N, C-alpha and C positions, 0 to 999 in steps of 0.2 A: 518825244519818243517817236521812233521811226515806224512807219506803217508796217504791218505784218505782211510777210510774204504768203502768197497763196500757194497751198500745196496742190500737187497734182492728184486728180481723183484716182482712187484705187480701181482695180479691174472690176470689182464688184459694184462699186458705185457707177462705173461707166456702163455696166450692163443694165443698171436700174434707170439711169439717166435717160430721158427721152432723146430720141435721135433728132438731129437738126431738122428733119422733114416732119416732125410732129408726132411720129409714132414711137412708141416705147419699144426699145430693143428687147428681144427675148433673151433671158439669161443664158449664158453658155452652159451647155450640158458637159459635165465631166465625163470623160470617157470611162466606161465601166469595163473592167476586165471580163474577157470572154469566159463563159462557163467551160469548165474542163469536162471533157467526155468521161463518162463513167468507165472504170476499168472493166474490161471483159472478165466475166467470172471464170475462174480457173476450175478445172474439173476437180471434184473432191478427191482428196487423197484416200487411199485404202483405210487408213486409221479412222478418218472422219466417217467413212461409210460403215465401218465396223461399230464405231461409237453410236452412230444413228440407229443401226440395226439393234444394238444392245439395248438402247433407250426404248425403242419400239417394243422389244420383247419384254422388257421390265414392265412397261405400261400394260401390255396385254396380260401378263402375269398378275399384276395388280387388280385389273378388272376381273380376271378369273377368280382370284382370291376373294375379292369383295362379293362377287356373285355367289361363290360358294358359302361365304359366311352368311349372306342374306338368306340363302336357301336353308342353312342349318338353323338360323334364328327363326324363320317362318316354320320349319319343321318342329322345332322345340315348342314354339308358341301353340301350334295346332295340337301337338301331343298334350301340353299343359291344359288347353281348353277341353280336349276330349277326356282328360283325367278328372277335370273339375265337373263336366257334365255327368261322368260315371259316378263321382262322388255325390253329386246332387241327387242323381236317381237313386242311389242306395239310401240317402237320407229320407227321400220321399217314401220309399218302400218301408223303411223303418218306422216313419211316422204313421203310414197307413196300418201297419201291423199293431202299432201301440193303440191306435184309435179302435181297431177291431178288438183288441184285448180288453180295453176299457169298456166298450160296448158290451162285451160278454159279461163284464162284472157289473153292469148297470142294473140288472134284475136278478133277484135271487133272494138269499137269506143271510142275515147277519146275526151275530150273537151279541145280546146286550147283557152285560154282567152288572148286577146291583147286589152289593154285599155278597151273600153266599148264593145268590140265585143266578142261573145262566139260562136264558130263554132265547129262542130264535125268533126273529121278526122278518117278514117279507119287505123287501125294498123294491121300489120301481123308479127307474131313471135316477139311481143313486140317492134317492130321497126316502125319508121316514118322518112321520109326524110324531110329536111328543104325546098327543092324545092316544095313539096306539100303544105306546109304552105305559102310559098312565092307566089304560083300561086293564092291562095284565097285572101290573105291579100295585095298582091302587095307591099310588103315592099321594095324590091330592086328598084322598079320604083320610089318610093318617096325618098328613102335614098340609093342612089347607093353606092355599096361597103359594105353595112352593113352585119353583121353576125347575124343569128338567133340562140338564145340559149333558152332552156326550163328549167323551174324550177318548183318544186312541190308546191311552195307557193310564195307569194309576200314578198319582203324583206323590212324590216324597215330600217330607216336611220342608218348608221353605222354598220349594221348587216352583218356578213360574207355571201357572196353570194355562194350558192351551186347549181350548175346546173346539169341537167340530163346528163348522160355520153353519149358522142358522139364517135362513132367508125365505120368507119372513120369520120372526121369532116363533119358535115352536115347530119349525119345519127344518129338519137336518139335511144338509146337502153335501154331496161328495163322498157318501158311503160306498164301500166296495163289498161285493159279495164274498162271503167266506171270512171276513174279518170279525174281530171281537172289539167291542166298544164298551166303555165303562161310564 
């Protein structure tokens, strides 16, 4: 087989190969195309100016509308807060009036009805003791060991019996002046 022929080195290989003087040759720089100068801005056309003005005007109108909406919202919120404060004030006044009414009913007389008897008893701080009722009606003398309970109404047959609260037992709480208890 015949010896292979040597090929001529390519230009890139020549650039990389060391020069006969021992120094490596620098690669050849490819010539870059020069940058083109930016075209000069042309004056905007009247249509573009009008379009820009319209956009600016629209943006200002949007800002004005947004600020008007924010003002309206703040005004509505302030009005709602004022209304809530007024409502709360009315509720406080109503509660104070109710407390005054209840305080006026705390001391006075109540009517205790037993069978055919109606007698008035003095109450203090919405309370009355069973001993006071027993002294007048003498229930424990006639029925030894009985307990006295008060109710706001007479109970019908089979109706659930709800009595006035006793705390401690024998001391009736929550009585109101002018009311009749049974």
